[in-house]
N, C-alpha and C positions, 0 to 999 in steps of 0.2 A: 486552573483546573484543566485536566486533559481527558478527552473522551475518544473512544475507539469505535469505529463502525465499519460495515462492509461496503461492497461495491455500490457505486451510484449509477454507473452506465448512463452518463449524461442525465437526461430528464426521466429515464425509465424508473429509477429507484431513488431519485433525489427527494421524494416526498418524506422520507424518514427524517429529513433535516428541517421540515417546516415546524412552525411553533406548536402546532397541535400534537405532533408525534414527539417533539423534542422541546417541551416547555421550559426545560432548565436553561435554555439559551438566553432567556429574557434577563437572567442575572449575570451573563457572561460579558467579558470585554475582549478586545483584540489581543490581550495578553493570555487569553485562554485558547485552547486548541481542540479541534476535532481532526482526528487522523483517519483517513479512508484507506482501507487495506487493498488497494488496487482496483482496476477497472473504473477509474475516475470517469473517463469517457468524454470529458469536456474539452479535449483537444483532439478533435476528430476531423472537422471539415470547415471550421470557421463560419458556419451558417449563422443566419440571424437568430435562429432558435438557440444554437449553442452559445452565442454571445449573450443572449438574454439570460441564460442560466448562470453564466460566469458572473454577470453583473448582479444577479440575485444573490449569489454566494458572497460577493464582495460587500454587499450591504448588511450581511449578518454581523452580529456582535462579536463573533469569535473569528479566529484565524483558521483557515482550512489548510491542512497538510495532507498529502497523499503520496503513496507509492504507486508505481505503474503496475498494471496487470498485463494480461495477454490481449485484451481488447482496447488497445490504444493506437493512435496514429503516430508512430515513432518518427516519421519524416517531419511532421509538424512539431512534435515535442522537441526534436533536436534543434529547431530554430531558436529556441529560447536560450538566452545566455545563462551561463553557470556563474553563480556568485557564492560567497561564503556567508553562512547564516546558521545559527544554532550550533555552531562548532563543527559544521561539515559543509559539503557542497550541496547546493540546492538550485532549482530553477524557479524563478519568479514568473508564474503564469498570469497572475493578475494581482490587483491590490489585495494583499493578505491572503493569497492563494499560492502555495509553494509545493513543488514536487520534491520529495525526499529521494535522493538518488541511491543507486545500487551500491551496497557495500559500505555506505557511510554510517557513522555513529554521531548522533545528535544529543544535545543536552537541553531538556525542556523541564522547567520547574525542578531543577536539580536532579532529574532522573535521566538516565542514559538509554538511548534507543538505537539498536542495530536494525538497519533497514535493507531489505533485498527484494526489490520488485521482480516482476516477470513470472511467466508460467507458460506452459505449452497448451495451445488451443486444441481441444478434442474435436472441434468442428472445422479445423483448418482446411480439410478436403473440400468443404463447401464454400470456402472464402476465396477471394482473389487477391493475389499479392499486390501490394502498393495501393489497394483500394479498400479492402476490408481485412487484410492480414499482412503482418510484417514479420520477417524472420527475427527482428530484434526483440520480439516478445520474450525470447530466452536469453538470459545473461551470457555474455561472452567470457572467455577465460580471464581477460583483464579485469572485468567487473567482479568476478568471483574471487580472484586473487586480491583485489582491493579490499574485499570484505575480510578475508583472512588476515591481511596485513593490519587493518584497523583494529580488528579484535585482538591481535597480538599486542598492539599498543595499549590496550585496556586490560592486559593480562587475562584475556578470554573471560571477562566478566562484565555484563551489562544488566540493567534493570529489566528492559523489555526488548523483545524481538518482534518486528513487524514484517510480515511476508505476504505474498499472495497465495502461494502454495505451501504444502506441508512436507515433512520428512517422509521418505518412501515407506519406512517401517510403520507409519500410522495410517496409510491410505486405506488399509483393510478395515479400519475401525468404523468407517462410515459408508464406504462404497467399494465393493470388491471389483468393480469394473475399471477403476482408475489404475493406470500403469505408471511405473516409476520412470524417471529420466535422470539426466545428469544433474539437474537442479534439485530434484527431490532427494537424490543421493547426497548431494552437497549439504542439504539441510539435515540429513542424518548425522553427518560429521559435526555440524554445528550443535545439534542436540546432544551429542555424546561428549563434546569437548568444551562447551561454553557454559558457564554458570549464569543463569538468568532467573528472574522471578516469574515472568509469564511471557508467553508467546501468543500473538494474535495473527490469524490468517483469514483472508477473504476467499474469493474464487469459487467456492463450492456451493454457494447459496444456501448455507445452513447456519443456524445458531446452535452450536453444540460444543461441549467440552469433550475433546478426544483423548485427553490424558489429564493428569493432575494439574499440569500447568501449561497446556496448549489448548486454545479455544478458537473454533471457527466462528466468525461473526458475519452476519449478513444484514438483517433488519434491526437487530438490537443496537443500542448506543450505550456503550459500557464506560462508566466513569472509573478511572484508575487513580 
């Protein structure tokens, strides 16, 4: 089984994955997956608290998968080796905790997932580079091209798309204050040129369907 949920922000929003809020996990195994749509936040400073929560996740019945968001420490993330798993490149963060990398396509339970993490921080003016903000929050050209190339290998058709932000053309559907950027414009191209069943995005701290097949997810845990 596969479940999708929104940002965890280390311990701030991790309670959605406790047994009270997510009782279904009692019946899961390590062959079942929970995918977090960015702002995982558990690779931030290697503090005792952070390591506690990673161990907490490792003890869960399920396997945790996540894409990166805009609030991640990319210097620490980049220290983890890249391996092949689920049909694409991943980083193993802990026992049964894996980062799904930008532009990769994975196969889980015979379903295909295109993943593209990253987003632009609206609060970066109040953050400090290399301490609370990293320019790598936005995908570079190589990562965006990697996504296009992998989609081409799949004839521009996947079952699911997992991102942290959404296409530019849909920003107005939930908040008129958000502005587009090269990543959200890229997602417009994906939306218009790739066939998919459903698209899930985090980032905006909302649980909301913004189109027929694009859903913002935050506190909900959605079984697919």
